[in-house]
Phi, psi and omega in degrees: 000133181283141178240123182254141184241132172238148174230122186198174169234186186296342179293340184241020178300314183299315179296320181294319177300316180298316180297315182295317177301319181295323176296308185291336178278343184248330181280136188257024177211162181297142178226161173251149176232130174243138182228126169265117189229137179291325182221078186304329183302323181294332178278315184293330182269000178285142183300332183285341179298319178297325179291321177298318182296340180277346185293132187294331183267008174271106178282320183198143171231127183239121183246114185255139182275114177279121180255114181281122177267193187285076177216139176255137179259137185280158171062042180252346180292125180060023179271158178275357176249163177252178181299340182298340178299336180274351188297326185295340175300330189259018189301329180295339180281350186232326188259132183290167181278007181293340186261121181280321181230136172240138176249108183274136174229136165296151182298342181263012176278130181247131177269126183246353174203163182296116184262003193301312185299313181290323177298317183297324177299314181289327176296316178298319178297316181296317184295330181267003181258181174266354184281156180263327184229162168236139181203167179265129178293133181258316180221159178239150178296127181281319180197180183290348179260012181295114188293330180299323180277328179293316184294336179261006178055045181263140178261339182282178181253007188231138178233124186260159173271128187265014181288342176216122180220143167261126185244122171280094190290334176297313179292320179306313181291312185296331181261013173057042189294321180301310180296323179293323178290322177298318177298319179295321179304314181282333178294320183251016188315311185284349182256359183286132176240310183258047167054219185292341176298322175295319180298313180298317181291320178297323181286308184284330171048054176084356183269077181207155175288132183276126177259144174299148183296344179293340176286340184214059188276131179264133177269000000 
């Protein structure tokens, strides 16, 4: 059974409901949904939550309360994203090891056709590889003076979009990825521009399974 992960606060409830409805309307088998939310009450008390619970292919929805401790996240002033974009870095602190694979979606990702068959192929590829995540490459290094790669101290030639990721959560846990990402966040704190996506790219540095852009297609 596929497990989908969202990380958000009340600013993105509307987008998340739309995304979840699109998943449940297109996927033809039961799925689980896990949500890391800053204020779960705002989601649970929304009228659309009851409609989601009625969907036949929703096996389970788990809404976990993200508690922000004494940490400041960079580049959020006047940004179009909220601090919740950083929550996925901390998933090991909230999500149990019962889940072998997590499929992360930004709340504004819309599913337009059943992805199960193609997703399963990439999941199988990821599980038999040494990589922890799968993602779609967004940009490539133009030359050795490419500032985007220099500021993140990256040696690879590829930078991925983190709006859709397949996560081998077993490897994530076994390799202490959450703690390593938190360390990376503070290591490059002053160089971060694109929020946790920069942190993820600086840490993984091209070491990920490449997903076709149809998994994370921009309109």
